[in-house]
C-alpha positions as CSV (number, residue, x, y, z in Angstrom):
1,M,-13.5,-3.8,-9.2
2,D,-16.0,-5.5,-11.3
3,D,-16.3,-9.0,-11.3
4,Q,-16.1,-10.8,-14.6
5,D,-16.1,-14.4,-15.7
6,D,-12.3,-14.8,-15.5
7,Q,-11.1,-12.3,-12.5
8,F,-12.8,-11.2,-9.3
9,G,-11.7,-9.6,-6.0
10,F,-11.8,-6.3,-4.2
11,T,-10.6,-3.0,-3.5
12,Y,-10.7,-0.8,0.0
13,G,-9.2,2.3,1.3
14,T,-8.0,2.8,4.4
15,L,-9.7,3.9,7.4
16,P,-8.7,8.0,8.5
17,V,-7.0,6.4,11.8
18,H,-4.6,4.8,9.4
19,P,-1.0,5.3,9.6
20,E,-1.1,5.2,5.8
21,Q,-3.6,6.9,3.3
22,G,-4.3,4.5,0.3
23,E,-6.0,1.8,-1.3
24,E,-5.6,-1.9,-2.0
25,S,-7.0,-4.0,-4.7
26,F,-7.0,-7.7,-4.5
27,A,-8.0,-9.7,-7.6
28,I,-8.1,-13.4,-8.5
29,V,-7.4,-13.7,-12.4
30,I,-8.0,-17.0,-14.5
31,A,-5.8,-17.1,-17.6
32,P,-7.4,-19.0,-20.8
33,D,-5.5,-22.0,-20.1
34,G,-6.5,-22.2,-16.5
35,V,-3.7,-20.8,-14.6
36,V,-4.9,-18.9,-11.5
37,T,-3.1,-15.7,-10.7
38,V,-3.2,-13.1,-7.8
39,E,-2.7,-9.4,-8.7
40,I,-2.3,-7.0,-5.6
41,T,-2.3,-3.3,-6.5
42,A,-1.5,-0.9,-3.7
43,V,-1.0,3.0,-3.8
44,S,-0.3,5.1,-0.3
45,R,1.4,7.5,1.6
46,S,2.4,8.6,5.2
47,R,0.2,10.1,6.6
48,H,0.9,9.7,10.7
49,P,3.9,11.9,11.4
50,L,6.2,8.9,12.5
51,A,5.5,7.4,9.5
52,R,6.7,10.0,7.5
53,A,9.7,10.6,9.9
54,F,10.7,6.8,9.5
55,P,10.0,5.8,5.6
56,P,12.1,2.9,5.7
57,I,10.3,1.2,9.1
58,A,7.0,2.1,7.5
59,R,7.9,0.7,4.0
60,R,9.3,-2.5,6.4
61,L,5.1,-2.7,8.3
62,Q,3.9,-2.4,4.7
63,H,6.0,-5.4,3.5
64,I,4.8,-7.7,6.5
65,A,1.4,-7.0,5.9
66,T,1.8,-7.8,2.0
67,N,3.6,-11.3,3.2
68,R,0.7,-11.8,5.5
69,Y,-1.9,-11.1,2.7
70,L,0.0,-13.4,0.2
71,D,0.4,-16.4,3.3
72,A,-3.5,-16.6,4.2
73,M,-4.3,-16.6,0.4
74,Q,-1.8,-19.4,-0.7
75,S,-3.0,-21.0,2.8
76,L,-6.8,-20.8,1.3
77,V,-6.0,-22.0,-2.0
78,A,-4.3,-24.9,-0.8
79,E,-7.0,-26.1,1.2
């Protein structure tokens, strides 16, 4: 992701040992009216046999991780 005057962020891919295979992108965007938003884009698929065997559990774990990211961002913004 290229930083610009009105947005900045980063993208990363999972390591080979991760149970999921994919990429996540995090961007902070500042609208012309000054409103700041966070955009998270994630694309993944199950790599580990257990994640493929139990998709609802794998999805729940992904939701938990995403909520932790959001909580951390909210804490930083509140400071």
